[in-house]
N, C-alpha and C positions, 0 to 999 in steps of 0.2 A: 612607594614606601608602605609597608603593611601597617595594620592597626596596632600591632604590638609596639612597633617603633614610634608611632605617633603617641601612644599612651605613655611611653617613656619620657617624651618631652613634656606632655601635659602634667604628669605627676610631679615633676620638679618645680613647676610654676615659674621657671626662668627662661624656658625656650618656647618658641611658637610652634604650633603644630603645622606641618606643611600641608598646603592645599593639594588635592589630587591633580596630577598633571601627567600627561601621556608621554611627553618626550623629555622634559627637564625636571630635575628635582631641586632647582635653585629658586623656586617661587614659594615664598613663605607669606603667611597672612600677616600683614603689618598692622600695628595698632593694638595688639592684645598683650603687650608687654610694657612694664613700667619704664623700661629703658628706651622705648621708642621716642623719637623726637619729631616735631612737626616742622616741615620745611616751608616756611612762609615766603621763601624766594623761589619756589618751584616754577611758577609761571611768569617770573620776571627775568628779563634778559639782563646779562651782566653789562656793566657800563662799557661804553665804546673804548676799544683798545685794551681792555683787561681780559685776559684769558681765564677760562673757568679753572677753578682750583683742582689740582691733581690729587689733593689729599682727601681722604674719605674717613668717616668716623665708623668704627666697627665696635659692636657690643658683644660681650661674652656672657658667661653665667654670672649670677649675683649682680652686684653693682659695678661691674668692671667694664670700662669703656676706654678706648685708646684711638689715636690717630695714626693712619698708615698712608704711605705714599704709593699710589697706584701707577703703573706704567701708562704712558699716553695711549698706546694701542688698545688698552683694555677698557671697554665701556661698561661701567658699573651703574646700577640703579639701586634704589632703596629696597631692601629685602633679599638681595643676592647673598648667597653663602659663599664665602671666600676663604682661601688658604693664605694665611699671613705668616710673616716671619716671627719666630719665637726663639728663646734660648733655653735649651737646644731644640732643634727640629722646627716644626711648624704647628700652628694652631688653627682652629676652625672658628669663624665668627660670622655674624650677620651684619650687613651694611645698614646703618641707620640714617646717615646723612651723606649727601654728595653735592658737588657744585659750590657755588659762591657762599652759601650759608655756613659751610665748614670753616671758612676763613674767619667769619665772625664768631663762631663757636670756639675756635682756638684762641681768639683774642680774649674772650670771656674767661677762659681757663688758663690764661697767661702762657700759652704755648706759641712757639715761633713756627710759622708755616715754612720758612726757609731753612729750617734746621736740617742739616745733612745727616744727623743721627736718627732721623725718623725711620721706623721700621717699614718694610716694604710689603706690598700685596703681591704674592706670587702669581695667583691665578684664581679663576673660579673653581670652586670645589668640585671634584669629580665624584662619580657615584661611589667609587671605592673609598674616597675620603669621608663621605657622609656616612657610609655604612660603619666604618671604623669609629667615627665620632659617636654615632648612636649607640654602638656597643659599649663604648667607654662611659657614656651617660648612664646606661642601664646598670653598670657595675658600681656606681658611686654610692648607692644606699648600702649595699653589702659591704663595701670597703669601709664606710664610716662606722657601721656597727662592729666590724671586726677590729678596727683600729681602737675603738673605745675599750674593747676587752683587753687589748694588748697594753694600752696605757694604764688600765686598772691593775693588771698583773704586775706592772713595774712600779706600782704605788706612786704614781705621779698625780699631783693635785692639779688636774687640768681637765677641761671638758672639750672634746672635739665635736663641734657643732655642724660641720659641713666638709665635704670633699669635692674637689673639682679636678677632673682629669683634663690634660691637654688634648687637643684634637687628634694628634697622632699617637696618643697613649704612651708617651715616653716619659711623662712627668705628671705627678699628682701633687696638688696643693691642699694641705690640711689646715682648715681654719679652726682655731681653738680660743678659749677664754680661760683665764687663770687670774687668781687674786695676787699671787706672788710670782717671782721669777722662777721659771722651770728649766731644769737641765734635761733636755730631751735628746741628747746625743745618742744615748743607748736606744731610745725609741726610734730614731731615724734609721739606725742600722737594722733593727728588727723589722720595721715597716718595708725597708728596701728589700730585705730577703723574702718577706712574705708576699709582696705584690710585684716585685721585679721591675720597678720603675724608679725614676729619680724622685726624691721626696723633698718637698719644701714646706716648712712650717710657718704659718702666718697668724699672729695674734690679732684678735679683733676685740671690740668693746661689747658691752652688754646690749647696746642698741642695735649694732650690726648683727649680733646673734639672734635677737628677736625678729629682725627683718628676714633672716634666712629660715628660721623655724616657722614663722607665721602664727596665726591664732586669731581669736575673736576678742575685741576690746570690751570695756565696760559699757560702751555705747551700743553694743549689739552688732557692730559691723566689723569687717576684716581690719586688721591692724593697718594703719596708714603706712608704716615702714615696709610692710609686706606687699602692699597693693600699688602704691604710687610714689611714696616719699623716697628720695634717693640721697638727699643731703640732710645731715643732722646738725642742728644748731643747738647751742647750749641753752638749757632751760633753767632759770633761777626762781627762787621763791618770791623775788620782787614782782615777777609777772603775776603770780597768784595773789599777792597783796593788792596789786593794782586793780584786779578784777573782783576784789572783795570776796575771794574764795576762802573757805575754811582751810587752815593749814593742817589738814589731816593727812598723814603719809599714806594711809590705806586708800584714800580716795584720789590723791594726786599722783600716786605712783602707778606706772604701767606694768606690763608683764616683764619688762626688763629691769624692774626694781629701780628705775630712774623716774624723774618727773616726766609726765606725759608731754609728748611733743605738741599736742593740740592746745596746750596752755598758751603757746606763742601765737596761735592763729589770729586771735582777736585782741591781742595785747596792744598793737599799734592803734586800733580804733579806740580803746579805752584811754590811751595816753593823749590822743587828740581831744577827746571830750573833756578830760580832766584839766586841760589848760584853761578852761573857762570857769572852773570851780574856785571859789575863794579859799583862803587859808583855813584849815580845820582847827588850828590850834587857838584861834581867837574865839572867845565866847561872845554870846549875844546877850546884851543887857537890856532888859525890859522892866516894866513896872512890877511885874510879878516875881522878878528875880533874874539871876544870871543863868542862861542855858548853855550847856556844853555839848560838843559834837559827840554823837554815838555811832552813827553808821550813815551810809549813803547808797542810793540806787543810781548808778552812773548812767545807764541807758535812759531811764525816766527823768534824769536830771532832778532828783530829789535828795535832800539832805535831812537826816534825822537828828533832832536836838531834844534834850531833856533838862529840866531844871535840877539844880544841885540838891535841893531839898526833897526832890521826888524823882530819882533817877529811873524808876520803873516805867514812867510815862514818857514814851518817845513820840515826838511830833514830827511828821514828815512835811517839809515845806519846800517849795521850789528854790532853785538856785538864785533866781532873780530876787526873791523875797529876802534871802540871806544877805545878798549884796546890798539891798536897800537898808536893812537893819544896821549893817556895818557902817554904811555911810551916815546914818543917823547917829550912831554912837560916836563917830568921829567928830560930829558937830555938837557933842554933849546932849543929844536928844535921845529919848527912850520911848519906844512904842508901848502901847498897853499890853500887847500879847505878841506871840510869835506870828500868829496868823490873823489876829484881829477878830477872831471868833472862837467859840468853844469847839474844841477838837477832842475826839475820842482817842484813848491811848492805842498805840500800835502793839497789837498782841500777836503779830506774826511769829513763826518759829525763829526767824532770823533776828528779831528785835531783842531777844534776851528776856522778854517779859513773859511770865508763865501763862499759858493758855489752858482753858478747861479741857480741850480735846487733845492737848499735846501728849499726855500719857497714853491716851487711847490710840492715837495715830502711830506711836512708836512701838506699840505692843505687837508681838508676832502672833499672838493668839486672839486678835480682836475679832476675827471672823469665825472663831470656834463657838459652838453652842455652850452656854454655861452649864457646868456640871452640878448636879444637886449633891449636897453633902450626905455622907453616909449616916451621920447622926439623925438627920431628919427621917431617913428611911426606916431606921431602927425604931424610932419613936412611933412612926405610923403603924409598923407591924405590931408593936406592943399594944397600941390603942385598939387595933382590930381584934386582937386576941382576948382582951378584957371586956369586949362588948358583950352584953347579955343577949341571948337569942330572943327574937320577938315572940310574944305570947300568942298562942293560937286562939 
């Protein structure tokens, strides 16, 4: 396969580039795609009396995977390019899992290995099949841009974010996003006449659109949904509250205008730690007064309290000390102070207490050189002009 065809696969970010091979074109580099799966039963024999599963897992473009039943005489391994059954015609995909692990994968996805309606694997892809497949992939970008122009000319409130051709180039799937329901019957007729293939429209969400378009996140790295994330779980503001994050939509929203998926990554860790924290609605009664809860540092296991008569002074104390004071209050006892010693107020930016350097840190021009006022320059010029020359 020449370099232009390899570049077509790499540019989409969804296919693997084939390794150079002299006789076969069905050897692809495995492990460079987010849809690849690790076969942890690869070197483990199947239990006695159980035959290896004839079902294989095949991946296609985007986040599309499916299970297919292979004929017993066809020996498949991970990375093989195969021609599989489609409606209509056939499609081209890459095998990701074979053997006994496929049965466990189907159980996880609630699929029945004995289902007779499973589609079939026809054969390993021929050279002609791969060439037609590569040609279809190279046409997807041009088709997407042209379809956007057609949808705009028909005044349809929709955005076509991606196009996927079937392996035999008899069908094209258009992925789009829209806020409201769209009547695209006229669009389908125009697209069918323009491209000469069967058209299928499939609506996707904002998160799926971001995973197809890709980009760089606020962390400076490639988007998780575009690099490795394949399943999208709902993200709520409760996860942000649990992690004591500021409920700022500009900081919590990703490029899909939804809450960032990474908010869920550490949420379970915070929930486990918060189980040991006492109730924040109870105040701490001391000889200096009653202290109310202000904030907490979950990972450091610190809780911040301030007295009612001086809410600007926040004292950070360990969770064990808070629990100790609550036990003393339950016995009608009061400690002298929250910590038993003099403490300085917490003036961190998160404490809500104004700091001397807060205004300087938030200023965008803090590194600029101070400019001298024009009035001072004029006064200096006038003063020089009125000076008398020195006597000889």
